[in-house]
N, C-alpha and C positions, 0 to 999 in steps of 0.2 A: 503494498501498499504506499508505505513512504517513499521504493523506489517509482513507484506510476505517477506520483504528485511531485517529485524531483523532475523527473523524464518532463512533464506537462510544465515545471515552469520554467527548464531548459527552453522547451518548444517555446514558449512565449516568447521569453528574453531574446532566442532568437527571431524570432517572427518580427517584433518589435524593432530589432538593431536592424534586419533588411529593410523597414521600411522608414527607417531614419536616414538607413545610405542612400537607397532610393529617390526621399526628398532633397537629400543634400546635392545628390548627380543632377537632379531634374533644376534644383536653385542653378549650381554651378554651370548647366546647362544653359538656361532664361538669364545667365549675367555674360555669357561669352557670346552669346548673340546679342545680344543688349550694345555690350562692348564692339563686336565688329558692324554692326550696323551705326552705331556712332563713327565711329571710325571711318568707312565707308561712306557715310554721308561728310566727314571733314575734305576725306580724300577728292569726295567731288564738287565740294563747294573751292576747294583750291585750285582744281581743276576750270571751274566755270570765272572764275575770279580771271586767274592766268589767260583767260581768254577774251577778258573784257564784258560778260555778261553781263547785261543791266541789273537783275536781282542780285547777283552777286556782289556787285561793285560797291550796291546801296545797301545791302547787307553790312560789307565790310565796314564804311563808312561809317555807319549808325552804331556799329560793334565799337568801334574807335572813338565817337566822340561819346558815344555812353561814357567811356570809362576817363572821363577828361573829371577833374576835383576839383569841385568848386565848394565855398565857405557853406557850412551846415546849415543847412534851412534858405539856400541860394537854388532854385530847381530851375536848371537848363534844358532846355528843350530842343532837337533840331530834326527836321524835315528835307530828308533828300530825294532831287531825282538825278539822273544819270544820261546824257545825250550820248550814246556812243559814236554816233555819225561827228557832232562835233569836237567828241571828248570834253564835253562839258558838265561840271556837276551843278545844278541850282540847288542852294541849300538854303532854308530858311532857321534862322536861330529866333527862338521865344525864351525871352529873360522876364525875369518876374517886375511886375510894376513899378514906379518909383514910391509908391507907399508901404513896399515890402522891404524898403532899402532903410537900414539904423540912420536917426537922424539926430543920432547924439555926439554932441562932441568933446563931453568928458562930464566927469562929476563933480559935485562941491559938495564942502562939510554947512551946512545950514545949522549955525551956535542956539538959535534961538529957538528953533525947531527939533532940535537935537536927532536932525534927519539928513540923510545924503540924497541931493537932487540934482539932476540929469539939467545940462547944459546944452542947447539946442543947436545944430547948427545955422550959422548964417546962410538966408537964404544963399546966396551967391555959392557961395563952399558947396550947400546942397546941392545945385544944379551943376557944380563942376564934378562933385563926386559921381552923379548918374552919369554924366556926360563923358565921364573918364569909363565907367563901366561899362557903355555901349561900345567905345572905342577899343578897350582893349580886348573884349571878347568878341569883336571882330577880327582885328588881326591874330589872336589865339585861333580861332575856328580855324581861320585859311592856315595860318601856321601847321595846325595838327592834322588838316586832311592833307594837305601837300609832302608833310614830314614822310606821314604812313604811307602813301602812295609809293613804295619805292619801282612800283613795274612803271610808273610814269602814264598811268589810262586816264587819270586824269589832267588837261592842257590847262583849263581855265575854270575858274571858279566865281559863278554868279551868285553872290550872297545877301541876305537879309535879314538883318535885326531888326525884331520888332518886340512888343509887350502887347497882352491884352488885357482891358480894363472896360468898366463898364461907361457906357455915353450916358451921361447926364442927360440929350435930351429925347432918347429912347429907351435906356433904362435895359439896355441888351449888350451884353459883353460884345465886344467890336477889339477889329487887330489893329494897333498902331506901329505905323512901320517909323523906324526912327536911324535904323543907315540901309545902304543898299551899295551896293560895290562889286565893280567886275575886277577879277584878279588871274593874270596869267600866268606860269609857272613862271617861267624864264625872266619874268620879269620880278614876280616876288621873292627868290630864289636868291637875286641878288641884293634885296633888304638884310641889311644887320639888325636885328631885334631889339639887340642888346640895348644901341644908343638912341632909338626912334623915340619919336613923339608920338604915340598913336595917331591924333588927331592929324597930326601935319601928312604921316602916313598914307593916311585914306585919302587925305586931299590930293598927296600925287598921285592916286591912282584914281582919279576923278571921281570920287565917292560921292554920293548925296547922304548928308548928315542935317539931321534936325537940327534947330539953330536952340532948339531948348526940350531936350526929352524928358527934364523933368514935369515938366508943362505938357507933356503928350502931345506935344507939337510936332504934327508926320511930317520926313522927308521928304523930298521930292522925286521919287523914282525915274521921271521921264529925264530927270537931267544928270542921270548916271553915265559914265562913257564905258561902256561896254568895251570886251576886252575883242 
């Protein structure tokens, strides 16, 4: 009787082990299949990119720009459309509206109330700060795209930098163009970014820039010198 119980227990353990081994093999096969499919998709993506396939180029640029690091709370979005016939990338950069940019210059201690009070930026300083954000993001984006495109698939970038805000007249969200510029690869590669003034560089490329981005005054895209 004891021998029969022992044999039955051994058989049960063997069966349980077999089931676990089969499950493990099945999980390994599933993981191997997923890895193989993932690697195949990457290989296909690289192949498509090397041939300048539109979808691959646009996906690659979105990956590059998504990895751009900005300050916490400062969200930047990108939309890209590649024209292979002209080797041109149309790129829109959406930045936060002026009311999301810090307007504090410093903090000071108020003895009478025993509090730390903020000191607001002067209006001119606030205007210069937001305009600087627009100009710097425009140049940074051009640089990141050209620098990452080692195959030189993109020869020209048509760039827009803008924001979305509520139109006080309609109460609806509207897009405001703050800067527009066309930049050819060869000309941009001659710019030494470490020594430039962004607004001057944009002017050099014939950009159209808002005269008052802080006030959401739109730029005139019709005045942009195309590449």
